C-alpha positions, -999 to 999 in steps of 0.1 A, spaced: -522 122 270 -514 85 271 -536 61 294 -522 28 306 -546 1 318 -537 -8 354 -547 -45 346 -535 -54 312 -512 -25 304 -530 -16 273 -522 19 262 -544 47 248 -537 79 232 -564 105 240 -567 142 241 -561 158 276 -592 180 276 -612 147 274 -603 139 311 -607 173 322 -592 190 351 -610 170 378 -605 137 361 -631 111 350 -639 73 352 -627 53 322 -629 16 311 -603 -4 292 -616 -15 258 -596 -47 261 -601 -62 294 -630 -40 305 -613 -27 337 -627 5 351 -606 30 370 -607 68 377 -582 86 355 -568 118 370 -560 148 349 -526 153 331 -515 178 357 -526 158 388 -509 126 373 -475 147 368 -477 160 403 -483 126 416 -452 113 398 -431 143 411 -441 136 447 -434 99 444 -399 103 432 -392 129 459 -404 106 485 -383 77 475 -346 74 483 -323 69 456 -291 54 466 -264 55 441 -231 40 455 -200 55 439 -176 42 466 -149 60 484 -138 93 466 -101 84 473 -105 50 456 -113 67 423 -83 65 401 -88 78 366 -67 56 342 -38 78 329 -39 89 294 -20 68 270 8 89 256 7 92 218 31 69 202 63 85 191 65 94 153 78 65 133 113 74 119 116 72 85 152 62 89 180 70 65 177 68 29 188 37 8 214 57 -8 228 68 25 228 32 39 244 22 8 273 48 10 277 41 47 279 4 41 307 10 13 328 31 36 326 7 63 340 -19 41 366 5 29 377 10 65 380 -28 70 400 -33 39 439 -41 39 445 -10 20 430 13 45 451 -5 72 482 2 52 474 37 51 470 40 85 507 30 91 520 57 65 530 92 72 499 112 84 503 138 58 506 111 29 478 91 43 456 123 47 462 131 9 455 95 -3 424 93 20 412 126 6 418 115 -31 398 83 -23 368 103 -7 370 125 -37 369 97 -62 339 81 -42 321 114 -45 327 115 -81 313 79 -87 283 89 -65 277 120 -88 283 99 -120 259 74 -107 232 100 -99 235 123 -129 245 100 -156 238 64 -148 206 67 -129 184 84 -156 193 54 -179 192 26 -155 163 10 -171 181 1 -202 213 -6 -185 196 -31 -160 178 -47 -190 210 -54 -209 229 -61 -178 207 -76 -151 235 -81 -127 235 -44 -120 197 -43 -109 204 -51 -73 231 -23 -72 204 2 -83 178 -9 -60 203 -10 -30 211 26 -38 173 35 -36 167 35 -74 145 4 -81 144 -11 -116 116 -30 -132 133 -57 -153 115 -67 -183 99 -101 -181 95 -123 -210 57 -122 -206 56 -84 -211 67 -90 -248 45 -113 -265 42 -127 -302 9 -128 -319 2 -147 -350 39 -158 -356 41 -180 -388 70 -194 -408 66 -200 -446 90 -210 -473 100 -177 -494 122 -171 -523 152 -193 -529 141 -217 -503 146 -194 -475 123 -194 -444 103 -164 -440 90 -154 -405 61 -130 -400 41 -120 -371 34 -92 -346 55 -83 -315 34 -66 -287 46 -46 -257 22 -52 -228 39 -26 -205 29 11 -203 65 21 -205 90 18 -235 107 -16 -239 142 -21 -254 140 -48 -280 167 -75 -278 176 -102 -303 154 -134 -298 159 -169 -308 136 -188 -331 137 -226 -331 122 -248 -358 110 -281 -342 100 -315 -359 69 -336 -346 90 -351 -322 99 -318 -306 137 -321 -318 153 -288 -330 159 -286 -366 170 -251 -371 177 -223 -347 180 -187 -357 187 -155 -340 167 -125 -352 175 -89 -346 148 -64 -347 155 -32 -370 142 -9 -342 156 -9 -308 127 3 -287 90 -3 -286 66 23 -270 44 13 -242 13 -8 -253 25 -7 -288 32 -34 -316 55 -39 -345 52 -62 -375 78 -87 -380 87 -96 -417 
């Protein structure tokens, strides 16, 4: 059991049988205060009686005033929205409906207009299939050779990563005089991308000490592609 000095509140941990059932006088080793310590059972009984004799008033207010806050409804699921390809097609058809050709078709015989409209829809579906089945798988080389089509692919939901200049780098590029007075260029071309890169012709400029262009030559690589994180020697 734990004894607490009534004067200095010093606490001592002692065995219960040391006090006994009848209790005994004890003295604080810190402040020398003496008191009669009851047994553990008597101390517990006194505590229970004291708690029962005291009035515990806990005011919860009026019951009717208790209003639990309503549970917050879970937010509605975020709609993913239509696909980019669907938005692209809907925008194209909307522009077609606003065009002068469509308005002229509206004034034609209904049968003829229906046939023409059906043919235009079939042509549009064919173009979509051609785009998805043929042009989409090879979109990367097409966009690299024709960068203007990259936004079209992106609008249709097929993003294209255009090859930036810093993705292909030259290393140890040198120019030396070769046979017959010709200038020989040598070095290494490195592909920093993890994907295959298409090699396009590149320009080589020879400058003087003032930075003026003395000679400009276009060099076309023998191979047309370079594997990801690979290099090729230039001779």
